[in-house]
Steps between C-alpha positions, in 0.01 A plus 500: 500500500206593269388854448215637706197606305322826556124496546389720213171595666687625806750697290211688339334581832793595723793739453811482718635816661854590593453391858389149405134578555224428251241744369148396418181660382183546696198275451155627395623721214409273209132568440187659649683831514195717432368465852837563669599853591794676333680503832465123544615432143800730545603320814457160334734609217798532736747218544581357841747259651415134551453390860779315678292183516478478121856604426651154538255342253559769242876470540471130411293581195749766378843353555691743281 
C-alpha cells in the first residue's frame, strides 16, 4: 500500500495535542490591527481547539 501524503498547508496551520485534538489560530489577526483594541488583539492571539465538525477533515489531511 502506498504511503499517505501529508497536506503541507494543513501541517503549518494546525498542531495536534496529546488528546488527539487540533489547535488553530484565530482569524482577523493578520492586518488592520491599528483599529482593533488591545483586548481584542490579545484574545485573537490565543489558540483554540478545532470544532468537532472540522476534526474529521483535518485528520484526513494530517495522517501521521
